[in-house]
C-alpha positions in Angstrom: -5.5 4.3 -20.5 -6.1 4.0 -16.7 -7.8 0.8 -15.8 -7.8 1.8 -12.1 -10.2 4.5 -12.6 -12.4 3.0 -15.6 -15.6 1.3 -15.1 -14.0 -1.9 -16.5 -11.8 -3.7 -14.5 -9.6 -6.1 -16.3 -8.3 -7.8 -13.3 -11.6 -9.0 -12.3 -11.9 -11.0 -15.6 -11.0 -14.6 -15.8 -9.3 -13.7 -19.3 -5.9 -12.6 -18.1 -3.9 -15.2 -16.1 -2.5 -14.2 -12.8 0.8 -13.7 -13.4 -0.3 -11.2 -16.2 -2.3 -9.3 -13.6 0.8 -8.7 -11.8 2.2 -7.0 -15.0 -1.1 -4.9 -15.5 -1.1 -3.8 -11.8 2.3 -2.8 -11.8 2.1 -1.0 -15.1 -1.3 0.5 -15.7 -1.3 3.3 -12.9 1.5 5.0 -14.1 1.4 4.5 -17.9 -0.6 8.0 -18.3 2.6 9.9 -17.5 4.3 8.4 -20.6 4.8 10.1 -24.1 2.1 9.2 -26.3 4.3 7.1 -28.4 5.4 5.3 -25.6 2.0 4.8 -24.4 0.9 2.9 -27.7 3.8 0.5 -27.3 3.0 -0.2 -23.4 -0.8 -0.8 -24.5 0.4 -3.4 -27.3 2.9 -4.8 -24.8 0.0 -5.3 -22.2 -2.5 -6.8 -24.7 -0.2 -8.9 -26.0 1.0 -10.2 -22.7 -2.5 -10.8 -21.7 -3.1 -13.1 -24.7 -0.1 -14.9 -24.5 1.8 -13.4 -27.6 4.7 -11.8 -25.5 7.4 -13.6 -23.8 8.6 -11.9 -20.6 12.0 -12.3 -18.9 12.1 -11.3 -15.2 16.0 -10.1 -14.2 16.5 -10.4 -10.6 15.3 -7.5 -8.8 18.8 -7.2 -6.7 20.6 -6.9 -10.0 19.5 -3.0 -10.1 18.0 -2.1 -6.7 19.6 0.6 -5.1 22.2 1.1 -7.8 23.6 4.6 -8.3 22.8 6.5 -11.4 23.5 9.3 -13.7 20.3 9.5 -15.6 17.7 8.7 -13.2 16.5 5.6 -11.6 15.5 2.7 -13.7 12.0 2.2 -12.5 8.6 3.5 -13.1 6.9 5.2 -9.9 3.5 4.7 -8.8 1.6 7.8 -7.1 0.0 7.3 -3.9 -2.6 9.7 -1.6 -1.8 13.3 -1.0 1.3 14.3 0.3 1.2 15.7 4.1 4.3 17.5 5.7 3.5 18.2 9.3 4.6 17.9 13.2 3.3 14.6 14.6 0.7 16.1 16.6 -1.2 18.8 14.4 -4.2 17.9 12.6 -4.9 20.7 9.9 -1.8 20.6 7.8 0.2 22.1 4.9 -0.5 19.9 1.9 1.9 20.5 -1.3 2.7 24.0 0.2 -0.8 25.1 0.0 -2.1 26.5 3.3 -5.7 26.8 2.1 -6.0 22.8 1.9 -6.5 20.9 5.0 -5.7 17.2 5.5 -4.6 15.2 8.7 -1.6 13.2 9.6 -1.5 9.9 7.4 -1.2 7.7 10.5 -1.2 4.6 8.2 2.6 5.3 7.1 3.7 4.7 10.5 3.6 1.5 12.6 2.0 1.9 16.3 4.1 2.0 19.1 2.7 -1.5 20.2 3.8 -3.2 16.6 7.0 -1.5 17.2 7.7 -2.8 20.7 6.5 -6.4 19.4 8.7 -6.4 16.5 11.7 -5.6 18.9 10.9 -8.7 20.8 10.4 -10.5 17.9 13.5 -9.7 16.1 15.8 -9.9 19.3 16.7 -13.6 20.6 18.6 -12.5 23.6 18.7 -9.6 26.2 19.5 -8.6 29.6 17.5 -10.1 32.5 17.5 -7.9 35.4 16.7 -9.6 38.7 17.1 -8.4 42.2 20.2 -9.3 44.0 20.4 -11.6 47.2 24.1 -11.9 47.5 25.7 -10.4 50.6 26.8 -6.8 50.3 24.4 -5.8 47.6 21.3 -7.3 48.7 18.2 -5.3 46.7 20.6 -4.2 44.2 19.9 -4.8 40.2 21.5 -7.8 38.8 21.8 -8.1 35.1 22.4 -11.1 33.3 22.6 -12.2 29.5 19.9 -14.6 28.7 18.7 -16.1 25.2 14.7 -16.0 25.0 12.1 -16.8 22.4 8.5 -15.6 22.7 5.3 -17.8 23.2 2.1 -16.7 20.9 1.1 -14.1 23.4 4.4 -12.3 22.9 5.7 -13.2 26.4 9.4 -14.0 26.7 10.2 -17.6 27.5 13.9 -18.2 29.0 15.8 -21.4 29.4 17.1 -21.3 32.8 20.0 -23.2 34.7 18.9 -23.7 38.3 22.6 -23.0 39.4 22.6 -19.7 37.3 22.8 -16.4 39.7 19.5 -15.1 38.1 17.7 -18.1 38.9 18.9 -18.2 42.4 18.0 -14.6 42.8 14.4 -15.1 41.5 14.0 -18.2 43.8 15.2 -16.3 46.8 13.3 -13.2 46.0 10.0 -15.4 45.7 10.5 -16.9 49.2 10.9 -13.3 50.9 8.3 -11.7 48.7 5.3 -14.0 49.3 5.9 -15.8 45.8 6.2 -12.4 44.1 9.0 -12.6 41.2 9.2 -9.5 39.7 12.0 -9.0 37.1 12.8 -6.9 33.8 13.8 -8.1 30.5 15.8 -5.6 28.2 16.1 -6.2 24.4 17.5 -3.9 21.8 17.7 -4.1 18.0 21.1 -4.5 16.6 22.3 -1.0 15.1 25.0 0.1 12.8 26.1 3.1 14.9 26.7 1.0 17.9 25.0 3.7 20.2 21.7 4.6 21.4 20.1 5.0 17.8 18.3 1.8 18.0 15.0 0.8 19.2 14.6 -1.1 22.5 12.1 -2.5 24.8 11.8 -3.2 28.6 9.3 -5.7 29.6 8.6 -5.8 33.4 6.4 -8.6 34.9 6.3 -11.9 37.1 8.5 -14.7 35.9 7.2 -18.5 36.6 8.5 -21.8 35.7 6.7 -23.6 32.9 5.0 -26.8 34.2 5.8 -29.8 31.8 2.1 -30.1 31.5 1.7 -26.8 29.8 -0.4 -27.0 26.6 2.3 -25.0 24.8 5.4 -26.9 26.1 5.9 -28.6 23.0 5.6 -25.5 20.9 8.1 -23.8 23.2 10.5 -26.5 23.0 10.4 -26.7 19.1 10.8 -23.0 18.9 13.6 -22.8 21.4 15.6 -25.5 19.6 15.0 -23.8 16.3 16.1 -20.7 17.5 19.0 -21.6 19.7 21.0 -24.4 18.6 22.5 -25.5 21.9 19.0 -25.9 23.5 18.5 -29.5 22.5 21.8 -30.6 24.4 20.3 -29.1 28.0 16.6 -28.8 27.5 16.0 -32.2 28.9 18.4 -31.9 31.8 16.9 -31.6 35.3 18.9 -28.6 36.1 17.2 -26.6 33.2 13.7 -25.4 32.9 11.6 -22.8 30.9 10.6 -19.7 32.6 7.7 -17.3 31.3 7.9 -13.8 31.8 4.1 -12.4 31.9 4.4 -8.6 31.2 2.8 -6.0 33.8 4.4 -3.0 32.2 6.2 -2.6 28.9 8.3 0.5 28.0 9.3 1.2 24.2 12.1 3.6 22.9 12.4 4.4 19.6 16.1 5.6 19.4 18.2 8.5 20.4 15.9 11.6 20.7 12.8 10.2 19.3 9.4 8.4 20.3 9.5 6.5 23.7 6.4 5.5 25.8 4.9 3.3 28.0 3.0 0.3 25.9 -0.4 -1.0 26.9 0.3 -4.8 27.5 -2.8 -6.2 26.0 -2.3 -4.2 22.7 1.4 -5.3 22.8 0.1 -9.1 22.9 -2.5 -8.8 20.0 0.1 -6.7 17.9 2.2 -8.4 15.1 5.8 -7.9 14.2 6.5 -6.1 11.2 7.0 -8.1 8.0 10.4 -6.6 7.1 11.6 -6.8 10.6 14.6 -9.5 10.1 15.7 -7.6 7.1 15.5 -4.0 7.9 18.8 -3.6 9.4 20.6 -5.1 6.2 18.4 -2.7 4.0 19.2 0.6 5.9 22.9 -0.5 5.7 22.7 -0.9 2.1 21.0 2.2 1.3 23.1 4.6 3.6 26.3 2.9 1.9 25.2 2.9 -1.5 22.6 5.3 -2.3 24.0 8.7 -0.8 23.0 10.3 -4.1 19.5 9.4 -4.1 19.1 10.2 -0.5 20.4 13.6 -1.1 17.8 14.0 -3.9 15.0 13.2 -1.6 16.2 15.7 1.0 16.5 18.4 -1.5 13.4 18.1 -3.5 10.9 16.0 -1.6 11.8 17.0 1.9 12.6 20.5 0.9 15.6 21.0 3.0 18.8 23.0 1.7 22.4 22.9 2.7 22.4 19.3 3.4 25.4 18.1 5.4 24.1 14.5 6.0 20.9 12.2 5.3 20.7 8.8 7.1 17.8 6.4 6.9 17.5 5.3 10.4 14.4 2.5 9.9 12.3 0.8 7.2 9.2 -1.2 7.7 6.4 -2.4 5.9 4.8 1.1 5.9 7.7 3.3 4.7 10.9 4.5 6.1 12.5 7.1 8.7 15.3 9.5 7.7 17.3 11.7 9.7 18.5 15.2 7.7 21.2 17.3 9.2 21.5 20.8 7.3 23.6 24.0 7.7 21.2 26.8 8.7 24.0 29.4 9.3 28.0 29.4 9.7 28.0 28.0 13.0 24.5 26.0 13.5 23.5 22.7 12.2 20.1 21.5 12.5 18.7 18.0 12.5 15.3 16.7 11.8 13.6 13.4 11.7 11.2 12.6 8.7 8.8 9.8 7.9 8.4 9.0 4.1 5.5 6.7 3.4 5.1 4.2 1.0 2.2 3.9 -1.8 1.0 0.8 0.0 1.9 -1.6 2.8 4.7 -3.8 1.4 4.7 -7.7 1.9 8.3 -8.6 1.3 11.9 -7.3 0.9 11.6 -6.8 -2.7 8.5 -4.9 -2.5 10.1 -2.7 -0.1 13.1 -2.2 -2.6 10.6 -1.3 -5.4 8.8 1.3 -3.1 12.2 3.0 -2.0 13.3 3.1 -5.9 9.7 4.9 -6.8 10.6 7.5 -3.8 14.1 8.0 -5.5 12.4 8.2 -9.0 10.1 11.0 -7.9 12.8 13.0 -6.2 15.0 12.7 -9.3 12.0 13.7 -11.8 11.3 16.8 -9.4 15.0 18.0 -9.5 15.0 17.4 -13.4 11.7 19.6 -13.5 9.6 17.0 -15.6 6.3 17.4 -16.3 4.1 14.6 -17.7 1.5 15.3 -20.1 -2.2 14.2 -19.1 -1.3 14.3 -15.4 -2.3 16.8 -12.9 0.4 15.8 -10.3 3.8 16.8 -10.6 6.6 14.3 -9.6 7.3 14.3 -5.9 3.8 16.2 -5.2 2.4 12.6 -3.8 5.1 11.3 -1.7 3.7 11.3 1.7 6.0 13.1 4.1 5.7 13.6 8.0 8.2 15.7 10.0 8.3 13.6 13.2 11.0 15.4 15.4 12.6 18.8 14.8 16.1 19.7 15.4 16.3 16.2 17.5 19.8 16.5 18.4 19.9 20.1 19.4 
């Protein structure tokens, strides 16, 4: 039974209610991997559910997600497109260990650098504003100030500034000396568990101008700022405070320590959308690294095929997959650290979807480690998880 590959598509009929479509979709893809007796039971369950004879209870997803196990993860995994492992820049690649097969890097399992940069600025609500000092003795030196900000609809940072603040006076005086040119840089960085440089960050350099009260989006900016920063309601109507908009001229993105960094085209940044998991990714990463060490080790050994694991850590999660950093021992005195991208079967649209996809990866790794082979299925467990090696020996 495999409706997805059949000419008859039950999901397009009006007989099955919408909530049973979800049950069918989540169950039918992998049902072929079950023993015959289980298939008969699941077929009865699906048909009964579709006509309303079977009651279904839903336990909260968080009650079992990311839990440790002795008998394998409690989920049914769903296969995806062919697994690809490669360097980031190559095109003909090794697929499932067979060098006679060619494929291309599945770029659809990684966010674009513009999406990553927009995600950083969307998640961050504060950063460092760098202006040019006008103070005696340090004229022309960079001067950093901690500021809060929000983004307008184009991704331009908007800052509520006090006329008496040092950075505001630097901007005003620099403008008078440089024919109205008000160049500044805003630096924003995601919160990280390590407390070091292993986090994504973004620098936006451009011109900053006060937003007139007649601006079309001033009402939206005021609302957005007051929701994000509770204190704003108390000061935004004061004549000493005004909103300033930073219009980017150059944007620089850094993905972390020893990984991707590059200039981002401003127009592409402004048209990009932040990742749907952006505000929750740090919590997911922390929980995975804290509670799922055994599962992650199985992933490293059986899916990434890395022996002698010293450490494996998830460094980021987004709607398309997760990044992991694996350190293994290659000799008595040498350790090697590599970065991998493990893709999801489909882009996720919620935190619960992401947890489910991660559990499916864990399931595939566990099945492969147990040597399972499912009848009537040409694919072996773990063979269809998309993997890219994005950095080799990244920590030297």
